[in-house]
ROSE-4610 file (N, C-alpha, C; in Angstrom, 1 decimal, always signed):
// ROSE-4610
residu = [M/M/M/F/F/F/G/G/G/P/P/P/I/I/I/I/I/I/A/A/A/D/D/D/W/W/W/R/R/R/K/K/K/T/T/T/G/G/G/A/A/A/I/I/I/A/A/A/P/P/P/K/K/K/Y/Y/Y/K/K/K/A/A/A/M/M/M/A/A/A/V/V/V/S/S/S/M/M/M/M/M/M/A/A/A/V/V/V/T/T/T/F/F/F/I/I/I/L/L/L/S/S/S/A/A/A/I/I/I/F/F/F/G/G/G/A/A/A/S/S/S/G/G/G/L/L/L/V/V/V/L/L/L/I/I/I/I/I/I/Q/Q/Q/A/A/A/V/V/V/G/G/G/M/M/M/S/S/S/I/I/I/G/G/G/A/A/A/A/A/A/Y/Y/Y/V/V/V/L/L/L/T/T/T/R/R/R/P/P/P/N/N/N/S/S/S]
num = [1/1/1/2/2/2/3/3/3/4/4/4/5/5/5/6/6/6/7/7/7/8/8/8/9/9/9/10/10/10/11/11/11/12/12/12/13/13/13/14/14/14/15/15/15/16/16/16/17/17/17/18/18/18/19/19/19/20/20/20/21/21/21/22/22/22/23/23/23/24/24/24/25/25/25/26/26/26/27/27/27/28/28/28/29/29/29/30/30/30/31/31/31/32/32/32/33/33/33/34/34/34/35/35/35/36/36/36/37/37/37/38/38/38/39/39/39/40/40/40/41/41/41/42/42/42/43/43/43/44/44/44/45/45/45/46/46/46/47/47/47/48/48/48/49/49/49/50/50/50/51/51/51/52/52/52/53/53/53/54/54/54/55/55/55/56/56/56/57/57/57/58/58/58/59/59/59/60/60/60/61/61/61/62/62/62/63/63/63/64/64/64]
x = [+89.7/+88.7/+89.2/+90.5/+91.0/+91.6/+91.6/+92.3/+91.8/+90.5/+90.0/+90.3/+90.2/+90.5/+92.0/+92.9/+94.3/+94.6/+94.0/+94.3/+93.9/+92.7/+92.3/+93.3/+93.7/+94.7/+96.0/+96.5/+97.8/+97.6/+96.5/+96.3/+96.1/+95.2/+94.8/+94.9/+95.2/+95.1/+93.7/+92.8/+91.3/+90.9/+89.8/+89.2/+87.7/+87.0/+85.5/+84.8/+83.8/+83.0/+82.6/+82.2/+81.7/+82.9/+84.1/+85.3/+85.7/+85.5/+85.8/+84.9/+83.6/+82.6/+82.9/+83.3/+83.7/+84.9/+85.9/+87.1/+86.8/+86.1/+85.8/+84.8/+83.9/+83.0/+83.8/+84.7/+85.5/+86.4/+86.9/+87.6/+86.7/+85.5/+84.6/+84.2/+83.9/+83.6/+84.7/+85.9/+87.1/+87.2/+87.0/+87.2/+86.1/+84.8/+83.7/+83.9/+84.4/+84.6/+85.7/+86.8/+87.9/+87.3/+86.5/+85.9/+85.0/+84.2/+83.3/+84.1/+85.2/+85.9/+87.0/+86.9/+87.6/+89.1/+89.4/+90.7/+91.0/+92.2/+92.5/+92.3/+92.2/+92.0/+93.1/+94.4/+95.5/+95.4/+95.1/+94.9/+93.8/+92.7/+91.6/+92.0/+92.8/+93.3/+94.2/+95.1/+96.0/+95.3/+94.3/+93.4/+92.7/+92.1/+91.3/+92.2/+93.4/+94.3/+94.7/+95.1/+95.6/+94.5/+93.3/+92.2/+91.7/+91.7/+91.3/+92.2/+93.5/+94.5/+94.2/+94.0/+93.7/+92.5/+91.4/+90.1/+90.2/+91.0/+91.1/+91.9/+92.9/+93.6/+92.7/+92.0/+91.1/+90.0/+89.4/+88.3/+88.8/+90.0/+90.5/+91.0/+91.1/+91.5/+90.3/+90.7/+89.6/+88.7/+87.5/+86.6/+86.9/+86.8/+87.0/+85.7]
y = [+110.3/+109.2/+108.3/+108.0/+107.2/+108.0/+109.3/+110.1/+109.9/+110.0/+109.8/+108.4/+107.4/+106.0/+105.9/+106.4/+106.3/+107.2/+108.3/+109.2/+108.5/+107.8/+107.0/+106.0/+105.3/+104.2/+104.7/+105.8/+106.3/+106.9/+107.5/+108.1/+107.1/+106.2/+105.2/+103.8/+103.4/+102.0/+101.5/+102.5/+102.1/+101.8/+101.0/+100.6/+100.8/+101.5/+101.6/+100.3/+100.1/+98.8/+98.4/+99.4/+99.0/+98.5/+99.0/+98.5/+97.1/+96.9/+95.6/+94.6/+94.9/+94.0/+93.7/+94.8/+94.6/+93.7/+93.9/+93.1/+91.6/+91.3/+89.9/+89.3/+90.1/+89.6/+89.2/+90.0/+89.7/+88.5/+88.3/+87.1/+85.9/+86.0/+84.8/+84.6/+85.6/+85.4/+84.8/+85.2/+84.6/+83.2/+82.8/+81.4/+80.6/+81.1/+80.3/+80.1/+81.2/+81.0/+80.1/+80.1/+79.1/+77.7/+77.4/+76.1/+75.7/+76.7/+76.4/+76.1/+76.8/+76.7/+75.5/+74.8/+73.5/+73.6/+74.6/+74.6/+73.4/+72.9/+71.7/+71.9/+70.8/+70.8/+71.6/+71.4/+72.0/+73.5/+74.0/+75.4/+76.0/+75.3/+75.8/+75.8/+74.9/+74.9/+76.1/+76.3/+77.5/+78.8/+78.9/+80.1/+80.3/+79.2/+79.3/+79.8/+79.2/+79.7/+81.1/+81.5/+82.8/+83.8/+83.5/+84.5/+84.6/+83.5/+83.5/+84.5/+84.4/+85.2/+86.7/+86.9/+88.3/+88.8/+88.0/+88.5/+88.8/+87.9/+88.1/+89.5/+89.8/+91.0/+92.2/+92.2/+93.3/+93.5/+92.4/+92.5/+92.9/+92.7/+93.1/+94.6/+95.3/+96.7/+97.5/+98.6/+99.4/+100.0/+100.4/+101.0/+102.5/+103.0/+104.5/+105.3]
z = [+86.6/+86.9/+88.1/+88.1/+89.2/+90.4/+90.2/+91.2/+92.7/+92.9/+94.3/+94.8/+94.0/+94.4/+94.8/+94.0/+94.3/+95.5/+95.6/+96.8/+98.1/+98.1/+99.3/+99.6/+98.6/+98.8/+99.4/+98.8/+99.3/+100.7/+101.0/+102.3/+103.4/+103.2/+104.3/+103.9/+102.7/+102.3/+102.1/+101.9/+101.9/+100.5/+100.4/+99.2/+99.4/+98.6/+98.7/+98.6/+99.3/+99.3/+97.9/+97.0/+95.7/+94.9/+95.1/+94.3/+94.9/+96.2/+96.7/+96.1/+96.0/+95.4/+94.0/+93.2/+91.8/+91.7/+92.5/+92.4/+92.6/+93.7/+94.1/+93.0/+92.5/+91.5/+90.2/+89.8/+88.6/+88.8/+90.0/+90.3/+90.1/+90.7/+90.6/+89.1/+88.4/+87.0/+86.2/+86.5/+85.8/+86.1/+87.4/+87.8/+87.1/+87.2/+86.6/+85.1/+84.4/+82.9/+82.6/+83.5/+83.3/+83.4/+84.4/+84.6/+83.4/+82.9/+81.8/+80.5/+80.3/+79.1/+79.2/+80.3/+80.4/+80.9/+81.7/+82.3/+83.1/+83.1/+83.9/+85.4/+86.1/+87.5/+88.2/+87.8/+88.4/+88.2/+87.0/+86.8/+87.7/+87.8/+88.7/+90.1/+90.6/+91.9/+92.2/+91.2/+91.3/+91.3/+90.4/+90.4/+91.7/+92.2/+93.4/+94.6/+94.7/+95.8/+95.6/+94.4/+94.1/+94.3/+93.8/+93.9/+95.3/+96.0/+97.5/+98.3/+98.0/+98.7/+98.3/+97.0/+96.5/+97.1/+97.1/+97.6/+99.1/+99.8/+101.3/+101.5/+100.7/+100.9/+100.6/+99.5/+99.2/+100.2/+100.7/+101.7/+103.1/+103.4/+104.7/+104.7/+103.6/+103.6/+104.2/+104.8/+105.4/+104.3/+104.6/+103.7/+103.6/+102.4/+102.3/+102.4]
């Protein structure tokens, strides 16, 4: 199931656009749910910074 994805990553460091979209979408959903369920402001700030760094990394990898 994950063979081609892992092979692309090992060969070129590439991530397919649909997986980039999935990763960023899940980060957004997690952040929104944290806000809805009442996470503190500090937690939301930490999440926002961490997820922004993670999203930037994912989005700057080449497409496979």
